N, C-alpha and C positions, 0 to 999 in steps of 0.2 A: 722070545716073548713079543718082538716085532715084527708083524705081519702090515706091510703096507699095501693099502688100494689102491691110493690117487696120490699123485701131487700136481698142486696146480698153483699157478701163480699167475700176478700181475702187476703190471707196471703202467704208470700214468705220468704225464709232464703237465703239470700245471703253469701257464702262461701269463694270467693274469686273474684278479679276482675284482672284477669292474674298474679298476685303475689301469695305470699305463702297463704296456706288455713288457714284460720284465726281459731284460739285455740275455740273463741265461734263463731256462725256465727249470722249476721245482721238478726233480725226479724222485717219484716214490714209488715204493713197491713192496711187495708180500710174497713169500711161500708159504705152503700150509701144505702138510702130511698127513694124509688121511690114513690112521692105522686100527686095529682091533685093540680093544681095550681088554687086556685080560683079566681084567677086576670086576668086568663087567658083571652086574646081577648079584653081586653078593659083598660082605665087609670082610677084607681081608687087612689083618692087622699089620702085617710089614710089607709095606709096598716098595721099598726102597731098591732091591733086586730090578725092580723096572726103571728106576733113573739112572741107572748104570747101564741099561741097556739102550737108555734113549740116547747117549751120549755120541756114538759114532752116528747117528741120523742128525744131532743136532749140528755136526761139521759138515756133513753133505748138505744139509739144507742153506746154511749160512754160504757155503761156497757157490751154490747153484743161484741162490737169490744174486748174489755180487754178479755172476755170469750174464744175469737176465737183465740187471740194471745197465751192463755193459759200461760200467765206469771203473776207474782204477779206485784200490781201497781208501787211497788216500783222499778220494773226494767224497767219501760217506761221513755227514756231519749228525745223522740222526738214526737212532733206532731204536726198538720196542719189541715186545713177544706176546702172545699170548696162547690160549688154549680153549677149543671148546670141547666139552664132554657131552657124550650121548646120555639120554635118559635113562640107562640101566647102571651108569656110573654116577661118581660123587664128585666135588669140585677137588675134594684133595687128589684125584687122579689128576687133574689138570695141573696143581702145582709139583707134579712131579716134572713138568718143563722147565721149571725157573733155572736150575743149574745148568741142564745140556743144552738149551738155547742162548741162555744169556753168556754163558762162558767162550761157548762156539763164536758168537759174533764176535766179543770182546779180544779173545786172541787171532782172530782172523785181520781186525782192524790195526793190530799191534801192541795189545795188553801183555805185560809180562808177569803176572800176578805177584805183584809186592809194591802193596802202595805206598810204603815208606821210600820206595827208591823214587817212586813219583815226585812226591812231596820234598824231596832232597833235590831233584833236578835231573835224577839218574835214569837210567832206563832206556827201552829201544823207542818204536816210534817212526813218525814223518814228518816232514817240514821242521825239522830242529826242533821238535816240541819233546818232552819227555816221554810221550807215550801216547796211545790213541785208546781210545776205551775203557777210559778211567771210570766214568761213570756208570752208575747200576742202570740196571735194563729194566725199562717200566714194563709193568705187565697187567695183564687183566684175563678174565678166566670165566665163564658159567656153563651152566649144563644150559642145553636147550635142542630142541627138536630138529628133525634134519630141516635143511633152507634156512637157520639160524642165521643171525650176521654177530659180528663181535669188533667193537671200536678200538681196536689196539691202539695205546698211546704211543707218541714217539717224543722223546727229548736227545739233547744233547750229548753225544759220545763222551766228553770229558767233562762236563759240569752241567748238572743237573738244573742250577740256577737259571741258563741262559734261556730267558722268557721270548725273545724270537723262536725258539726249537720247539716249543711247548704245541705239540700238534696230535692227530691220530688219524690212522686209515682205517675205512671201513673195509670188513673183510667178511667173505661170503663164499663157499662152496658148494655148488649146486649140489640139490641131496642128501648133502652131510650136514651133522655126524650122524649115522643109524645109531640106534639105541645103545647098541655093544662098542662105539668107536670112540676113537679122541682124535680131534683134530689139533694138531700144535703147527702152532704161527710164528714166523719170524718176519719182522719188518726194518726198512731202511730207508732214510731218504738222504738227497744231497744238501740241504740247506734248509733256512730259515720259511718260514711260512712268506709265500710270495706278499710283499708289500707290510712285512710286520714293522710296526712302528708302536709299540706300547712301552717303550724304553726298557731298561732295566740292565743288567750285566749284556755286554755284548760278545759274541764269541771271540772277537779280536782281542778280547782284555782280561780273558782267562790268566790268571796269574798262578792261583795255590796250587793248581794240579793235585786236587786232592779228592776229585771226582764230584767237588760240590760248587766251589766257584774258581 
C-alpha cells in the first residue's frame, strides 16, 4: 500500500533571536515522506490496514532524521509530527500517521512502552533518567493543495508542561502533496527556544516521569 515518491528533509541552526548569540545553537529539523494515498478519491470505512503498513516507514524516517541532525539520540529534547493530505483525501487519512510516527520517535529515543514503570522510576533511558520519549508527541494535520505549508508543533520529549520547549517548525515540500498523495512528517529539536524566558517548569526539574511534569 505504501509507494514513496520523495523523501525531503531540512535542518537548521538558530543562533539568536535579536538577543545575544547562544553558546550552543538550537538545531531543529524535519523529514517528510511523500507517498501515494491508497484511499484518495473515495470513502473507505476501514482504513486501519494503512496504519500497519506505515509502521516501517515511521521507523525509517525517525532514524534518517536523527542521522541528518547529526547528534546523538540523547541530545534530542523536542519532537513533533504532522501530515499533509492531498485534496482527493480526507483529514482522517492523515490521522493514520499518529501511531506509526509517534511511537517510532519515542522508541528511538528510549521509550520502553510501560508508563507505570517510568512513574515508579524504572525503565531504560539515558543520562540516568527513567526513560526518554515519555511525553505524547504533539501533532497537526490538514488537507492542502500542492505547495502548502504546515506548522508542526514541538514539545519536550519527557514532559508536555515544559514551557521553554513549546515551539513549531514550518514544513513545506515543494510541489506536494498532489491530490492523491500524503505527506507524513517527523520533527525533532535539540533544546528550548533560543532566549526562552517565560518561566514555568524547567527541563532540569522534571520529576514525575508521567509524560506531563
